[in-house]
C-alpha positions as CSV (number, residue, x, y, z in Angstrom):
1,M,-1.8,6.2,-13.4
2,S,-5.4,5.8,-12.1
3,I,-5.7,3.7,-9.0
4,F,-8.3,1.0,-8.1
5,P,-10.4,2.3,-5.3
6,G,-9.3,0.2,-2.3
7,T,-6.2,-1.3,-0.9
8,L,-5.0,-4.9,-0.4
9,N,-3.8,-5.3,3.2
10,L,-1.0,-7.8,3.7
11,E,0.0,-9.2,7.1
12,L,3.7,-9.8,7.3
13,E,5.7,-12.1,9.7
14,K,7.6,-9.1,11.0
15,D,7.4,-5.3,11.0
16,F,7.9,-3.5,7.7
17,D,10.6,-1.0,8.6
18,E,11.9,-0.1,5.2
19,K,12.3,3.5,4.2
20,F,9.7,4.8,1.8
21,E,10.7,6.5,-1.5
22,D,8.4,9.4,-1.3
23,Y,5.6,11.2,0.4
24,V,2.3,12.8,-0.8
25,E,1.2,15.5,1.6
26,G,-2.2,15.3,3.2
27,F,-4.9,17.9,3.0
28,T,-8.1,19.2,4.6
29,K,-11.4,18.8,2.7
30,P,-13.8,21.7,2.5
31,D,-16.0,20.1,5.2
32,G,-13.0,20.1,7.6
33,T,-12.2,16.4,7.3
34,N,-8.4,15.9,7.6
35,R,-6.8,13.5,5.1
36,G,-3.3,12.7,6.2
37,G,-0.4,12.2,3.9
38,V,0.8,8.9,2.4
39,Y,4.3,7.4,2.3
40,F,4.9,5.1,-0.7
41,L,7.4,2.7,-2.2
42,R,7.4,1.2,-5.7
43,A,7.1,-2.6,-5.8
44,K,6.0,-5.4,-8.1
45,I,3.9,-8.5,-8.0
46,K,4.9,-10.9,-10.7
47,N,6.5,-8.0,-12.6
48,F,3.3,-5.9,-12.4
49,P,3.9,-2.5,-10.8
50,V,2.2,-1.7,-7.5
51,F,2.8,0.6,-4.6
52,I,3.4,-0.3,-1.0
53,I,1.8,2.6,1.0
54,R,1.7,3.7,4.6
55,P,-0.9,6.3,5.4
56,E,0.1,8.8,8.0
57,L,-3.2,8.3,9.8
58,T,-3.2,4.5,9.8
59,K,-4.5,2.3,12.6
60,H,-2.5,-0.7,11.3
61,P,0.6,-2.0,13.0
62,K,3.9,-2.0,11.1
63,S,3.4,-5.7,10.3
64,I,0.6,-4.8,8.0
65,I,1.3,-3.1,4.6
66,E,-1.2,-1.8,2.1
67,L,-0.9,-2.2,-1.6
68,I,-2.4,0.0,-4.3
69,A,-2.5,-0.6,-8.0
70,P,-4.5,0.3,-11.1
71,I,-6.3,-3.1,-10.9
72,N,-8.1,-5.1,-8.2
73,I,-5.1,-7.1,-7.1
74,R,-7.2,-9.7,-5.2
75,K,-9.3,-10.4,-8.3
76,Q,-6.4,-10.3,-10.8
77,Y,-4.5,-13.0,-8.9
78,G,-7.4,-14.9,-7.5
79,L,-6.3,-14.2,-3.9
80,N,-8.2,-15.4,-0.8
81,D,-7.6,-14.4,2.8
82,G,-4.5,-16.2,4.1
83,D,-2.9,-16.7,0.7
84,I,0.8,-16.0,0.4
85,L,1.9,-13.3,-2.0
86,E,5.4,-12.5,-3.1
87,I,6.3,-8.8,-3.6
88,T,9.6,-7.4,-4.8
89,Y,10.9,-3.9,-4.2
90,K,14.1,-2.0,-4.0
91,A,14.8,-0.1,-0.8
92,P,15.7,3.5,-1.6
């Protein structure tokens, strides 16, 4: 699956402490830049598959999750800052 370049960050009312399904290991680019690994969990928005991700090198608190998908989620669902979005997932 190809991924839309960019994430949708969501602020939650409490920390997201769920276990993640899997992990993709980080790497070092030829120029020496370190790209940390990413933890991910499969999820859905209105039955559309997305991934909840937590980069190893994130600056976000646990109350902010990042979503990735093959589409621009914000545009697809007409989202604006402050909108409420329901996501479903199964904890592993």
